[in-house]
N, CA, C and O atoms as a GROMACS GRO file, in nm:
protein
  660
    1UNK      N    1   3.671  10.928  15.119
    1UNK     CA    2   3.728  10.903  15.250
    1UNK      C    3   3.731  10.752  15.282
    1UNK      O    4   3.830  10.700  15.334
    2UNK      N    5   3.620  10.684  15.250
    2UNK     CA    6   3.614  10.541  15.278
    2UNK      C    7   3.721  10.467  15.199
    2UNK      O    8   3.785  10.375  15.249
    3UNK      N    9   3.738  10.509  15.075
    3UNK     CA   10   3.835  10.443  14.991
    3UNK      C   11   3.976  10.456  15.048
    3UNK      O   12   4.054  10.361  15.047
    4UNK      N   13   4.009  10.577  15.097
    4UNK     CA   14   4.140  10.600  15.156
    4UNK      C   15   4.159  10.515  15.280
    4UNK      O   16   4.268  10.460  15.301
    5UNK      N   17   4.058  10.503  15.363
    5UNK     CA   18   4.066  10.422  15.485
    5UNK      C   19   4.087  10.275  15.450
    5UNK      O   20   4.164  10.205  15.515
    6UNK      N   21   4.016  10.230  15.347
    6UNK     CA   22   4.033  10.091  15.304
    6UNK      C   23   4.175  10.064  15.254
    6UNK      O   24   4.234   9.961  15.286
    7UNK      N   25   4.230  10.157  15.177
    7UNK     CA   26   4.364  10.142  15.126
    7UNK      C   27   4.468  10.141  15.238
    7UNK      O   28   4.558  10.057  15.239
    8UNK      N   29   4.454  10.234  15.332
    8UNK     CA   30   4.548  10.239  15.444
    8UNK      C   31   4.535  10.116  15.532
    8UNK      O   32   4.636  10.061  15.577
    9UNK      N   33   4.414  10.071  15.557
    9UNK     CA   34   4.392   9.951  15.637
    9UNK      C   35   4.450   9.828  15.569
    9UNK      O   36   4.512   9.744  15.635
   10UNK      N   37   4.432   9.816  15.439
   10UNK     CA   38   4.487   9.703  15.365
   10UNK      C   39   4.639   9.703  15.366
   10UNK      O   40   4.701   9.598  15.380
   11UNK      N   41   4.699   9.822  15.351
   11UNK     CA   42   4.845   9.832  15.355
   11UNK      C   43   4.899   9.794  15.492
   11UNK      O   44   5.002   9.726  15.502
   12UNK      N   45   4.830   9.837  15.597
   12UNK     CA   46   4.874   9.803  15.733
   12UNK      C   47   4.864   9.654  15.757
   12UNK      O   48   4.956   9.594  15.814
   13UNK      N   49   4.756   9.592  15.714
   13UNK     CA   50   4.739   9.448  15.732
   13UNK      C   51   4.846   9.369  15.656
   13UNK      O   52   4.900   9.270  15.706
   14UNK      N   53   4.877   9.414  15.536
   14UNK     CA   54   4.979   9.346  15.456
   14UNK      C   55   5.116   9.356  15.521
   14UNK      O   56   5.192   9.259  15.522
   15UNK      N   57   5.150   9.473  15.574
   15UNK     CA   58   5.281   9.488  15.636
   15UNK      C   59   5.290   9.410  15.766
   15UNK      O   60   5.397   9.357  15.798
   16UNK      N   61   5.183   9.401  15.843
   16UNK     CA   62   5.184   9.319  15.965
   16UNK      C   63   5.198   9.172  15.932
   16UNK      O   64   5.266   9.098  16.002
   17UNK      N   65   5.134   9.129  15.827
   17UNK     CA   66   5.144   8.990  15.783
   17UNK      C   67   5.285   8.954  15.745
   17UNK      O   68   5.329   8.841  15.770
   18UNK      N   69   5.358   9.046  15.684
   18UNK     CA   70   5.496   9.021  15.645
   18UNK      C   71   5.586   9.008  15.767
   18UNK      O   72   5.685   8.936  15.762
   19UNK      N   73   5.551   9.075  15.877
   19UNK     CA   74   5.632   9.069  15.998
   19UNK      C   75   5.613   8.939  16.074
   19UNK      O   76   5.698   8.902  16.155
   20UNK      N   77   5.505   8.870  16.049
   20UNK     CA   78   5.476   8.751  16.130
   20UNK      C   79   5.514   8.621  16.059
   20UNK      O   80   5.458   8.516  16.090
   21UNK      N   81   5.608   8.626  15.966
   21UNK     CA   82   5.645   8.503  15.896
   21UNK      C   83   5.706   8.405  15.995
   21UNK      O   84   5.784   8.444  16.083
   22UNK      N   85   5.673   8.279  15.982
   22UNK     CA   86   5.717   8.176  16.074
   22UNK      C   87   5.855   8.124  16.036
   22UNK      O   88   5.891   8.118  15.919
   23UNK      N   89   5.930   8.086  16.138
   23UNK     CA   90   6.059   8.023  16.112
   23UNK      C   91   6.043   7.874  16.080
   23UNK      O   92   6.140   7.807  16.046
   24UNK      N   93   5.921   7.824  16.092
   24UNK     CA   94   5.894   7.684  16.065
   24UNK      C   95   5.840   7.668  15.924
   24UNK      O   96   5.729   7.711  15.893
   25UNK      N   97   5.919   7.605  15.840
   25UNK     CA   98   5.882   7.582  15.701
   25UNK      C   99   5.834   7.439  15.684
   25UNK      O  100   5.857   7.353  15.770
   26UNK      N  101   5.769   7.414  15.574
   26UNK     CA  102   5.730   7.276  15.542
   26UNK      C  103   5.816   7.230  15.424
   26UNK      O  104   5.870   7.310  15.348
   27UNK      N  105   5.828   7.098  15.413
   27UNK     CA  106   5.906   7.039  15.306
   27UNK      C  107   5.836   6.911  15.263
   27UNK      O  108   5.803   6.827  15.347
   28UNK      N  109   5.813   6.897  15.132
   28UNK     CA  110   5.748   6.776  15.083
   28UNK      C  111   5.826   6.713  14.968
   28UNK      O  112   5.769   6.641  14.885
   29UNK      N  113   5.955   6.739  14.963
   29UNK     CA  114   6.040   6.683  14.858
   29UNK      C  115   6.095   6.547  14.898
   29UNK      O  116   6.047   6.485  14.993
   30UNK      N  117   6.197   6.501  14.825
   30UNK     CA  118   6.259   6.371  14.856
   30UNK      C  119   6.315   6.369  14.998
   30UNK      O  120   6.361   6.471  15.049
   31UNK      N  121   6.312   6.253  15.059
   31UNK     CA  122   6.363   6.236  15.195
   31UNK      C  123   6.514   6.260  15.199
   31UNK      O  124   6.588   6.214  15.112
   32UNK      N  125   6.560   6.332  15.301
   32UNK     CA  126   6.703   6.344  15.324
   32UNK      C  127   6.745   6.215  15.394
   32UNK      O  128   6.705   6.188  15.507
   33UNK      N  129   6.827   6.135  15.324
   33UNK     CA  130   6.869   6.006  15.379
   33UNK      C  131   7.007   6.012  15.443
   33UNK      O  132   7.049   5.918  15.511
   34UNK      N  133   7.079   6.124  15.421
   34UNK     CA  134   7.216   6.132  15.473
   34UNK      C  135   7.258   6.279  15.474
   34UNK      O  136   7.223   6.355  15.384
   35UNK      N  137   7.332   6.318  15.576
   35UNK     CA  138   7.394   6.450  15.584
   35UNK      C  139   7.544   6.430  15.585
   35UNK      O  140   7.594   6.347  15.660
   36UNK      N  141   7.615   6.504  15.502
   36UNK     CA  142   7.762   6.498  15.499
   36UNK      C  143   7.816   6.637  15.524
   36UNK      O  144   7.777   6.733  15.458
   37UNK      N  145   7.908   6.646  15.620
   37UNK     CA  146   7.978   6.771  15.649
   37UNK      C  147   8.124   6.751  15.610
   37UNK      O  148   8.189   6.658  15.656
   38UNK      N  149   8.174   6.839  15.526
   38UNK     CA  150   8.314   6.840  15.486
   38UNK      C  151   8.377   6.962  15.554
   38UNK      O  152   8.355   7.076  15.512
   39UNK      N  153   8.457   6.938  15.658
   39UNK     CA  154   8.510   7.048  15.738
   39UNK      C  155   8.608   7.135  15.660
   39UNK      O  156   8.598   7.257  15.666
   40UNK      N  157   8.702   7.076  15.588
   40UNK     CA  158   8.806   7.157  15.522
   40UNK      C  159   8.749   7.259  15.425
   40UNK      O  160   8.786   7.376  15.431
   41UNK      N  161   8.660   7.219  15.335
   41UNK     CA  162   8.603   7.320  15.244
   41UNK      C  163   8.485   7.397  15.304
   41UNK      O  164   8.429   7.484  15.239
   42UNK      N  165   8.448   7.364  15.429
   42UNK     CA  166   8.337   7.431  15.499
   42UNK      C  167   8.206   7.417  15.419
   42UNK      O  168   8.141   7.516  15.387
   43UNK      N  169   8.169   7.290  15.389
   43UNK     CA  170   8.046   7.263  15.314
   43UNK      C  171   7.966   7.152  15.383
   43UNK      O  172   8.023   7.060  15.441
   44UNK      N  173   7.834   7.163  15.375
   44UNK     CA  174   7.744   7.060  15.423
   44UNK      C  175   7.649   7.024  15.310
   44UNK      O  176   7.601   7.111  15.238
   45UNK      N  177   7.622   6.893  15.296
   45UNK     CA  178   7.538   6.841  15.190
   45UNK      C  179   7.423   6.762  15.248
   45UNK      O  180   7.444   6.680  15.337
   46UNK      N  181   7.303   6.786  15.199
   46UNK     CA  182   7.187   6.704  15.232
   46UNK      C  183   7.162   6.614  15.112
   46UNK      O  184   7.140   6.662  15.001
   47UNK      N  185   7.165   6.483  15.136
   47UNK     CA  186   7.157   6.386  15.027
   47UNK      C  187   7.028   6.305  15.033
   47UNK      O  188   6.975   6.277  15.140
   48UNK      N  189   6.979   6.269  14.916
   48UNK     CA  190   6.877   6.165  14.900
   48UNK      C  191   6.948   6.052  14.828
   48UNK      O  192   6.967   6.055  14.706
   49UNK      N  193   6.988   5.952  14.905
   49UNK     CA  194   7.074   5.844  14.856
   49UNK      C  195   7.202   5.905  14.800
   49UNK      O  196   7.279   5.963  14.876
   50UNK      N  197   7.228   5.897  14.670
   50UNK     CA  198   7.352   5.952  14.613
   50UNK      C  199   7.334   6.089  14.549
   50UNK      O  200   7.430   6.144  14.493
   51UNK      N  201   7.215   6.145  14.555
   51UNK     CA  202   7.188   6.274  14.492
   51UNK      C  203   7.190   6.387  14.595
   51UNK      O  204   7.126   6.378  14.700
   52UNK      N  205   7.262   6.493  14.564
   52UNK     CA  206   7.266   6.610  14.651
   52UNK      C  207   7.138   6.690  14.632
   52UNK      O  208   7.107   6.736  14.522
   53UNK      N  209   7.063   6.707  14.741
   53UNK     CA  210   6.941   6.789  14.736
   53UNK      C  211   6.972   6.936  14.759
   53UNK      O  212   6.921   7.023  14.689
   54UNK      N  213   7.058   6.963  14.858
   54UNK     CA  214   7.098   7.100  14.892
   54UNK      C  215   7.241   7.095  14.944
   54UNK      O  216   7.286   6.994  14.998
   55UNK      N  217   7.312   7.206  14.928
   55UNK     CA  218   7.443   7.220  14.990
   55UNK      C  219   7.458   7.361  15.045
   55UNK      O  220   7.396   7.456  14.996
   56UNK      N  221   7.542   7.374  15.149
   56UNK     CA  222   7.551   7.498  15.225
   56UNK      C  223   7.695   7.529  15.264
   56UNK      O  224   7.774   7.438  15.289
   57UNK      N  225   7.729   7.657  15.268
   57UNK     CA  226   7.852   7.702  15.332
   57UNK      C  227   7.827   7.697  15.482
   57UNK      O  228   7.717   7.729  15.528
   58UNK      N  229   7.928   7.657  15.559
   58UNK     CA  230   7.910   7.641  15.703
   58UNK      C  231   8.023   7.709  15.780
   58UNK      O  232   8.130   7.738  15.725
   59UNK      N  233   7.998   7.732  15.907
   59UNK     CA  234   8.099   7.771  16.004
   59UNK      C  235   8.111   7.657  16.103
   59UNK      O  236   8.016   7.583  16.125
   60UNK      N  237   8.229   7.644  16.164
   60UNK     CA  238   8.258   7.533  16.256
   60UNK      C  239   8.302   7.589  16.391
   60UNK      O  240   8.288   7.708  16.419
   61UNK      N  241   8.356   7.500  16.473
   61UNK     CA  242   8.413   7.541  16.600
   61UNK      C  243   8.530   7.634  16.580
   61UNK      O  244   8.592   7.635  16.474
   62UNK      N  245   8.563   7.712  16.682
   62UNK     CA  246   8.668   7.812  16.670
   62UNK      C  247   8.808   7.751  16.654
   62UNK      O  248   8.902   7.822  16.619
   63UNK      N  249   8.822   7.620  16.679
   63UNK     CA  250   8.947   7.547  16.654
   63UNK      C  251   8.912   7.432  16.560
   63UNK      O  252   8.905   7.317  16.604
   64UNK      N  253   8.892   7.460  16.432
   64UNK     CA  254   8.829   7.363  16.342
   64UNK      C  255   8.913   7.242  16.302
   64UNK      O  256   8.858   7.143  16.255
   65UNK      N  257   9.044   7.247  16.321
   65UNK     CA  258   9.128   7.136  16.277
   65UNK      C  259   9.122   7.022  16.377
   65UNK      O  260   9.136   7.044  16.498
   66UNK      N  261   9.102   6.901  16.328
   66UNK     CA  262   9.105   6.782  16.413
   66UNK      C  263   8.970   6.748  16.473
   66UNK      O  264   8.876   6.826  16.470
   67UNK      N  265   8.964   6.626  16.528
   67UNK     CA  266   8.843   6.571  16.587
   67UNK      C  267   8.823   6.625  16.729
   67UNK      O  268   8.919   6.639  16.805
   68UNK      N  269   8.700   6.654  16.764
   68UNK     CA  270   8.668   6.695  16.900
   68UNK      C  271   8.709   6.584  16.996
   68UNK      O  272   8.676   6.468  16.974
   69UNK      N  273   8.781   6.621  17.102
   69UNK     CA  274   8.827   6.522  17.199
   69UNK      C  275   8.775   6.549  17.338
   69UNK      O  276   8.746   6.456  17.413
   70UNK      N  277   8.764   6.678  17.374
   70UNK     CA  278   8.728   6.714  17.510
   70UNK      C  279   8.630   6.831  17.511
   70UNK      O  280   8.623   6.910  17.417
   71UNK      N  281   8.556   6.839  17.617
   71UNK     CA  282   8.466   6.952  17.637
   71UNK      C  283   8.546   7.081  17.636
   71UNK      O  284   8.649   7.093  17.702
   72UNK      N  285   8.497   7.179  17.558
   72UNK     CA  286   8.560   7.311  17.556
   72UNK      C  287   8.678   7.325  17.462
   72UNK      O  288   8.740   7.431  17.459
   73UNK      N  289   8.712   7.221  17.382
   73UNK     CA  290   8.828   7.233  17.294
   73UNK      C  291   8.800   7.311  17.166
   73UNK      O  292   8.892   7.340  17.089
   74UNK      N  293   8.673   7.347  17.142
   74UNK     CA  294   8.639   7.429  17.026
   74UNK      C  295   8.643   7.356  16.893
   74UNK      O  296   8.635   7.419  16.788
   75UNK      N  297   8.656   7.226  16.897
   75UNK     CA  298   8.662   7.147  16.774
   75UNK      C  299   8.525   7.089  16.740
   75UNK      O  300   8.443   7.063  16.828
   76UNK      N  301   8.503   7.070  16.612
   76UNK     CA  302   8.384   7.003  16.564
   76UNK      C  303   8.419   6.855  16.548
   76UNK      O  304   8.522   6.822  16.490
   77UNK      N  305   8.334   6.764  16.601
   77UNK     CA  306   8.368   6.622  16.591
   77UNK      C  307   8.380   6.573  16.447
   77UNK      O  308   8.327   6.635  16.355
   78UNK      N  309   8.449   6.462  16.430
   78UNK     CA  310   8.459   6.394  16.301
   78UNK      C  311   8.415   6.250  16.322
   78UNK      O  312   8.448   6.189  16.425
   79UNK      N  313   8.343   6.196  16.227
   79UNK     CA  314   8.298   6.058  16.238
   79UNK      C  315   8.153   6.043  16.197
   79UNK      O  316   8.093   6.132  16.137
   80UNK      N  317   8.097   5.927  16.233
   80UNK     CA  318   7.959   5.894  16.197
   80UNK      C  319   7.869   5.905  16.320
   80UNK      O  320   7.896   5.845  16.424
   81UNK      N  321   7.762   5.982  16.304
   81UNK     CA  322   7.669   6.006  16.413
   81UNK      C  323   7.527   6.003  16.354
   81UNK      O  324   7.508   5.970  16.237
   82UNK      N  325   7.429   6.037  16.437
   82UNK     CA  326   7.290   6.050  16.394
   82UNK      C  327   7.237   6.186  16.433
   82UNK      O  328   7.283   6.247  16.530
   83UNK      N  329   7.140   6.234  16.358
   83UNK     CA  330   7.062   6.350  16.404
   83UNK      C  331   6.967   6.293  16.508
   83UNK      O  332   6.885   6.206  16.476
   84UNK      N  333   6.976   6.342  16.631
   84UNK     CA  334   6.903   6.275  16.739
   84UNK      C  335   6.804   6.362  16.817
   84UNK      O  336   6.735   6.311  16.906
   85UNK      N  337   6.795   6.490  16.787
   85UNK     CA  338   6.700   6.575  16.860
   85UNK      C  339   6.682   6.706  16.786
   85UNK      O  340   6.758   6.740  16.695
   86UNK      N  341   6.578   6.779  16.827
   86UNK     CA  342   6.544   6.906  16.765
   86UNK      C  343   6.520   7.008  16.876
   86UNK      O  344   6.466   6.974  16.981
   87UNK      N  345   6.560   7.132  16.852
   87UNK     CA  346   6.533   7.238  16.949
   87UNK      C  347   6.469   7.356  16.876
   87UNK      O  348   6.539   7.436  16.815
   88UNK      N  349   6.336   7.366  16.883
   88UNK     CA  350   6.269   7.478  16.817
   88UNK      C  351   6.286   7.610  16.892
   88UNK      O  352   6.254   7.716  16.838
   89UNK      N  353   6.337   7.604  17.015
   89UNK     CA  354   6.356   7.724  17.098
   89UNK      C  355   6.504   7.753  17.124
   89UNK      O  356   6.539   7.810  17.227
   90UNK      N  357   6.588   7.714  17.032
   90UNK     CA  358   6.733   7.731  17.046
   90UNK      C  359   6.771   7.878  17.059
   90UNK      O  360   6.705   7.966  17.002
   91UNK      N  361   6.876   7.905  17.133
   91UNK     CA  362   6.934   8.040  17.137
   91UNK      C  363   6.993   8.078  17.002
   91UNK      O  364   7.027   8.194  16.978
   92UNK      N  365   7.006   7.980  16.914
   92UNK     CA  366   7.064   8.001  16.781
   92UNK      C  367   6.959   7.974  16.674
   92UNK      O  368   6.984   7.900  16.578
   93UNK      N  369   6.844   8.036  16.690
   93UNK     CA  370   6.730   8.033  16.598
   93UNK      C  371   6.659   7.899  16.600
   93UNK      O  372   6.553   7.888  16.661
   94UNK      N  373   6.713   7.798  16.537
   94UNK     CA  374   6.664   7.660  16.539
   94UNK      C  375   6.788   7.571  16.544
   94UNK      O  376   6.896   7.613  16.503
   95UNK      N  377   6.771   7.449  16.594
   95UNK     CA  378   6.887   7.359  16.592
   95UNK      C  379   6.843   7.214  16.589
   95UNK      O  380   6.735   7.177  16.637
   96UNK      N  381   6.930   7.132  16.531
   96UNK     CA  382   6.911   6.987  16.532
   96UNK      C  383   7.037   6.925  16.590
   96UNK      O  384   7.149   6.965  16.556
   97UNK      N  385   7.019   6.827  16.679
   97UNK     CA  386   7.130   6.770  16.753
   97UNK      C  387   7.202   6.659  16.681
   97UNK      O  388   7.142   6.583  16.604
   98UNK      N  389   7.331   6.651  16.708
   98UNK     CA  390   7.418   6.544  16.657
   98UNK      C  391   7.451   6.454  16.776
   98UNK      O  392   7.478   6.504  16.886
   99UNK      N  393   7.449   6.323  16.756
   99UNK     CA  394   7.460   6.227  16.866
   99UNK      C  395   7.601   6.214  16.926
   99UNK      O  396   7.631   6.112  16.988
  100UNK      N  397   7.687   6.312  16.909
  100UNK     CA  398   7.817   6.315  16.974
  100UNK      C  399   7.795   6.330  17.124
  100UNK      O  400   7.711   6.411  17.163
  101UNK      N  401   7.866   6.259  17.209
  101UNK     CA  402   7.975   6.166  17.184
  101UNK      C  403   7.925   6.023  17.166
  101UNK      O  404   7.823   5.984  17.223
  102UNK      N  405   7.997   5.946  17.086
  102UNK     CA  406   7.968   5.803  17.075
  102UNK      C  407   8.056   5.728  17.176
  102UNK      O  408   8.129   5.791  17.253
  103UNK      N  409   8.048   5.597  17.177
  103UNK     CA  410   8.122   5.518  17.276
  103UNK      C  411   8.273   5.540  17.268
  103UNK      O  412   8.340   5.549  17.371
  104UNK      N  413   8.326   5.548  17.146
  104UNK     CA  414   8.470   5.569  17.130
  104UNK      C  415   8.512   5.706  17.182
  104UNK      O  416   8.618   5.720  17.243
  105UNK      N  417   8.428   5.808  17.157
  105UNK     CA  418   8.458   5.944  17.205
  105UNK      C  419   8.462   5.947  17.358
  105UNK      O  420   8.550   6.009  17.418
  106UNK      N  421   8.366   5.880  17.421
  106UNK     CA  422   8.358   5.875  17.567
  106UNK      C  423   8.479   5.802  17.624
  106UNK      O  424   8.541   5.848  17.720
  107UNK      N  425   8.513   5.688  17.565
  107UNK     CA  426   8.625   5.608  17.614
  107UNK      C  427   8.758   5.683  17.602
  107UNK      O  428   8.839   5.680  17.694
  108UNK      N  429   8.781   5.750  17.489
  108UNK     CA  430   8.906   5.825  17.472
  108UNK      C  431   8.917   5.935  17.578
  108UNK      O  432   9.021   5.949  17.642
  109UNK      N  433   8.811   6.012  17.596
  109UNK     CA  434   8.814   6.120  17.694
  109UNK      C  435   8.836   6.064  17.834
  109UNK      O  436   8.911   6.121  17.914
  110UNK      N  437   8.770   5.952  17.865
  110UNK     CA  438   8.784   5.891  17.997
  110UNK      C  439   8.930   5.851  18.024
  110UNK      O  440   8.981   5.871  18.134
  111UNK      N  441   8.997   5.793  17.921
  111UNK     CA  442   9.137   5.753  17.941
  111UNK      C  443   9.227   5.873  17.966
  111UNK      O  444   9.334   5.860  18.025
  112UNK      N  445   9.185   5.989  17.922
  112UNK     CA  446   9.262   6.112  17.943
  112UNK      C  447   9.216   6.187  18.069
  112UNK      O  448   9.271   6.291  18.104
  113UNK      N  449   9.115   6.131  18.137
  113UNK     CA  450   9.064   6.194  18.259
  113UNK      C  451   8.982   6.319  18.235
  113UNK      O  452   8.976   6.407  18.320
  114UNK      N  453   8.919   6.326  18.118
  114UNK     CA  454   8.842   6.446  18.083
  114UNK      C  455   8.701   6.407  18.037
  114UNK      O  456   8.671   6.290  18.014
  115UNK      N  457   8.618   6.508  18.025
  115UNK     CA  458   8.484   6.492  17.970
  115UNK      C  459   8.489   6.510  17.818
  115UNK      O  460   8.559   6.599  17.770
  116UNK      N  461   8.416   6.427  17.742
  116UNK     CA  462   8.416   6.445  17.597
  116UNK      C  463   8.334   6.566  17.552
  116UNK      O  464   8.345   6.610  17.438
  117UNK      N  465   8.252   6.618  17.641
  117UNK     CA  466   8.162   6.727  17.603
  117UNK      C  467   8.038   6.670  17.536
  117UNK      O  468   8.017   6.548  17.538
  118UNK      N  469   7.960   6.755  17.479
  118UNK     CA  470   7.835   6.714  17.414
  118UNK      C  471   7.765   6.838  17.360
  118UNK      O  472   7.828   6.940  17.333
  119UNK      N  473   7.636   6.826  17.345
  119UNK     CA  474   7.554   6.937  17.292
  119UNK      C  475   7.609   6.991  17.161
  119UNK      O  476   7.624   7.112  17.144
  120UNK      N  477   7.638   6.901  17.069
  120UNK     CA  478   7.680   6.941  16.934
  120UNK      C  479   7.556   6.949  16.847
  120UNK      O  480   7.477   6.855  16.841
  121UNK      N  481   7.539   7.061  16.779
  121UNK     CA  482   7.420   7.088  16.699
  121UNK      C  483   7.458   7.145  16.563
  121UNK      O  484   7.567   7.199  16.545
  122UNK      N  485   7.366   7.133  16.470
  122UNK     CA  486   7.364   7.216  16.349
  122UNK      C  487   7.265   7.325  16.385
  122UNK      O  488   7.151   7.295  16.421
  123UNK      N  489   7.306   7.450  16.376
  123UNK     CA  490   7.217   7.558  16.420
  123UNK      C  491   7.236   7.685  16.338
  123UNK      O  492   7.328   7.696  16.257
  124UNK      N  493   7.146   7.779  16.362
  124UNK     CA  494   7.153   7.911  16.301
  124UNK      C  495   7.239   8.004  16.384
  124UNK      O  496   7.326   7.960  16.459
  125UNK      N  497   7.214   8.133  16.370
  125UNK     CA  498   7.289   8.235  16.441
  125UNK      C  499   7.204   8.292  16.553
  125UNK      O  500   7.081   8.288  16.546
  126UNK      N  501   7.268   8.344  16.656
  126UNK     CA  502   7.193   8.397  16.770
  126UNK      C  503   7.120   8.525  16.732
  126UNK      O  504   7.013   8.552  16.785
  127UNK      N  505   7.175   8.602  16.642
  127UNK     CA  506   7.112   8.726  16.597
  127UNK      C  507   7.143   8.747  16.450
  127UNK      O  508   7.259   8.739  16.409
  128UNK      N  509   7.040   8.776  16.370
  128UNK     CA  510   7.068   8.800  16.228
  128UNK      C  511   7.139   8.934  16.206
  128UNK      O  512   7.182   8.963  16.094
  129UNK      N  513   7.150   9.016  16.310
  129UNK     CA  514   7.208   9.149  16.296
  129UNK      C  515   7.356   9.155  16.334
  129UNK      O  516   7.422   9.256  16.311
  130UNK      N  517   7.407   9.047  16.393
  130UNK     CA  518   7.548   9.045  16.429
  130UNK      C  519   7.634   9.028  16.305
  130UNK      O  520   7.595   8.962  16.209
  131UNK      N  521   7.752   9.090  16.308
  131UNK     CA  522   7.847   9.074  16.199
  131UNK      C  523   7.892   8.928  16.193
  131UNK      O  524   7.930   8.870  16.295
  132UNK      N  525   7.889   8.870  16.077
  132UNK     CA  526   7.924   8.729  16.060
  132UNK      C  527   8.073   8.708  16.075
  132UNK      O  528   8.154   8.773  16.009
  133UNK      N  529   8.109   8.615  16.164
  133UNK     CA  530   8.247   8.573  16.182
  133UNK      C  531   8.258   8.432  16.128
  133UNK      O  532   8.158   8.364  16.109
  134UNK      N  533   8.379   8.388  16.102
  134UNK     CA  534   8.399   8.252  16.056
  134UNK      C  535   8.448   8.165  16.172
  134UNK      O  536   8.527   8.209  16.255
  135UNK      N  537   8.400   8.040  16.174
  135UNK     CA  538   8.441   7.941  16.274
  135UNK      C  539   8.435   7.998  16.416
  135UNK      O  540   8.537   8.018  16.481
  136UNK      N  541   8.315   8.022  16.459
  136UNK     CA  542   8.291   8.091  16.586
  136UNK      C  543   8.222   8.005  16.691
  136UNK      O  544   8.207   8.049  16.805
  137UNK      N  545   8.179   7.883  16.656
  137UNK     CA  546   8.102   7.802  16.751
  137UNK      C  547   8.197   7.731  16.849
  137UNK      O  548   8.319   7.742  16.838
  138UNK      N  549   8.139   7.659  16.943
  138UNK     CA  550   8.217   7.580  17.040
  138UNK      C  551   8.233   7.436  16.992
  138UNK      O  552   8.272   7.349  17.069
  139UNK      N  553   8.202   7.410  16.865
  139UNK     CA  554   8.216   7.276  16.808
  139UNK      C  555   8.098   7.238  16.722
  139UNK      O  556   8.096   7.129  16.664
  140UNK      N  557   8.001   7.326  16.711
  140UNK     CA  558   7.881   7.300  16.631
  140UNK      C  559   7.905   7.336  16.484
  140UNK      O  560   8.012   7.385  16.447
  141UNK      N  561   7.804   7.311  16.403
  141UNK     CA  562   7.802   7.350  16.262
  141UNK      C  563   7.697   7.459  16.251
  141UNK      O  564   7.583   7.438  16.291
  142UNK      N  565   7.733   7.575  16.198
  142UNK     CA  566   7.641   7.688  16.191
  142UNK      C  567   7.617   7.732  16.047
  142UNK      O  568   7.707   7.728  15.963
  143UNK      N  569   7.493   7.773  16.021
  143UNK     CA  570   7.451   7.826  15.892
  143UNK      C  571   7.364   7.949  15.918
  143UNK      O  572   7.315   7.965  16.030
  144UNK      N  573   7.344   8.035  15.820
  144UNK     CA  574   7.253   8.147  15.838
  144UNK      C  575   7.111   8.098  15.873
  144UNK      O  576   7.072   7.987  15.837
  145UNK      N  577   7.037   8.181  15.942
  145UNK     CA  578   6.905   8.142  15.993
  145UNK      C  579   6.809   8.095  15.884
  145UNK      O  580   6.738   7.996  15.905
  146UNK      N  581   6.804   8.161  15.772
  146UNK     CA  582   6.712   8.119  15.664
  146UNK      C  583   6.746   7.980  15.614
  146UNK      O  584   6.657   7.901  15.583
  147UNK      N  585   6.874   7.950  15.605
  147UNK     CA  586   6.915   7.816  15.563
  147UNK      C  587   6.883   7.714  15.672
  147UNK      O  588   6.847   7.600  15.642
  148UNK      N  589   6.896   7.754  15.800
  148UNK     CA  590   6.864   7.663  15.909
  148UNK      C  591   6.716   7.628  15.908
  148UNK      O  592   6.680   7.515  15.941
  149UNK      N  593   6.631   7.721  15.872
  149UNK     CA  594   6.488   7.693  15.860
  149UNK      C  595   6.463   7.583  15.758
  149UNK      O  596   6.381   7.494  15.780
  150UNK      N  597   6.533   7.590  15.646
  150UNK     CA  598   6.521   7.488  15.542
  150UNK      C  599   6.572   7.352  15.591
  150UNK      O  600   6.505   7.250  15.571
  151UNK      N  601   6.688   7.351  15.654
  151UNK     CA  602   6.747   7.228  15.706
  151UNK      C  603   6.656   7.166  15.812
  151UNK      O  604   6.635   7.045  15.812
  152UNK      N  605   6.604   7.247  15.901
  152UNK     CA  606   6.516   7.199  16.009
  152UNK      C  607   6.393   7.130  15.951
  152UNK      O  608   6.346   7.031  16.006
  153UNK      N  609   6.342   7.184  15.842
  153UNK     CA  610   6.223   7.124  15.777
  153UNK      C  611   6.258   6.995  15.703
  153UNK      O  612   6.176   6.904  15.696
  154UNK      N  613   6.378   6.986  15.648
  154UNK     CA  614   6.414   6.873  15.561
  154UNK      C  615   6.470   6.752  15.635
  154UNK      O  616   6.443   6.638  15.596
  155UNK      N  617   6.548   6.775  15.741
  155UNK     CA  618   6.622   6.666  15.807
  155UNK      C  619   6.543   6.615  15.926
  155UNK      O  620   6.501   6.693  16.012
  156UNK      N  621   6.523   6.485  15.932
  156UNK     CA  622   6.447   6.420  16.039
  156UNK      C  623   6.539   6.355  16.141
  156UNK      O  624   6.654   6.322  16.111
  157UNK      N  625   6.489   6.339  16.262
  157UNK     CA  626   6.562   6.263  16.363
  157UNK      C  627   6.589   6.123  16.310
  157UNK      O  628   6.505   6.065  16.241
  158UNK      N  629   6.705   6.069  16.342
  158UNK     CA  630   6.745   5.937  16.295
  158UNK      C  631   6.827   5.941  16.166
  158UNK      O  632   6.880   5.838  16.125
  159UNK      N  633   6.836   6.056  16.103
  159UNK     CA  634   6.915   6.068  15.979
  159UNK      C  635   7.064   6.057  16.011
  159UNK      O  636   7.113   6.127  16.099
  160UNK      N  637   7.137   5.970  15.941
  160UNK     CA  638   7.281   5.959  15.963
  160UNK      C  639   7.352   6.086  15.917
  160UNK      O  640   7.314   6.149  15.818
  161UNK      N  641   7.457   6.123  15.992
  161UNK     CA  642   7.541   6.236  15.954
  161UNK      C  643   7.686   6.191  15.962
  161UNK      O  644   7.729   6.131  16.061
  162UNK      N  645   7.760   6.219  15.857
  162UNK     CA  646   7.903   6.188  15.851
  162UNK      C  647   7.978   6.319  15.847
  162UNK      O  648   7.955   6.402  15.760
  163UNK      N  649   8.068   6.338  15.942
  163UNK     CA  650   8.148   6.461  15.950
  163UNK      C  651   8.292   6.423  15.917
  163UNK      O  652   8.356   6.346  15.989
  164UNK      N  653   8.342   6.479  15.807
  164UNK     CA  654   8.477   6.449  15.757
  164UNK      C  655   8.571   6.566  15.780
  164UNK      O  656   8.528   6.681  15.790
  165UNK      N  657   8.701   6.536  15.787
  165UNK     CA  658   8.803   6.639  15.806
  165UNK      C  659   8.802   6.739  15.692
  165UNK      O  660   8.882   6.833  15.692
   0.00000   0.00000   0.00000
């Protein structure tokens, strides 16, 4: 009887431990010195100088062609920015912020009498159980949650990001 109780208790403890895995991973590899997003092929690359450390399939804004110009246009910005913030409590699992808009983005929108928008992030999905759609964000770059956990661990604030057409 004792043996059976020990086996059942051990199995229960092991299954509970599997349920409590953290979304926060550690990373001790080479520093990510640059992030490159290629919008047309829907790929993102994490680089250490000229070497690709990781690459990912991505989703973009629901209107992926062209540079983001105004709040709500559904486009993902193009240009050179920085990773400037982290959100461990994101509605989209985890997220890291992109420094959009820059001075040129603000000035262009102002001349048109509009807001350039903001809150552009690289993020996961709101629910791992939702059916995956393509190009569904409001201008962000999205990856599956497990990949976002890896990116969140690897990419530091201040890392340059280049977003190309």
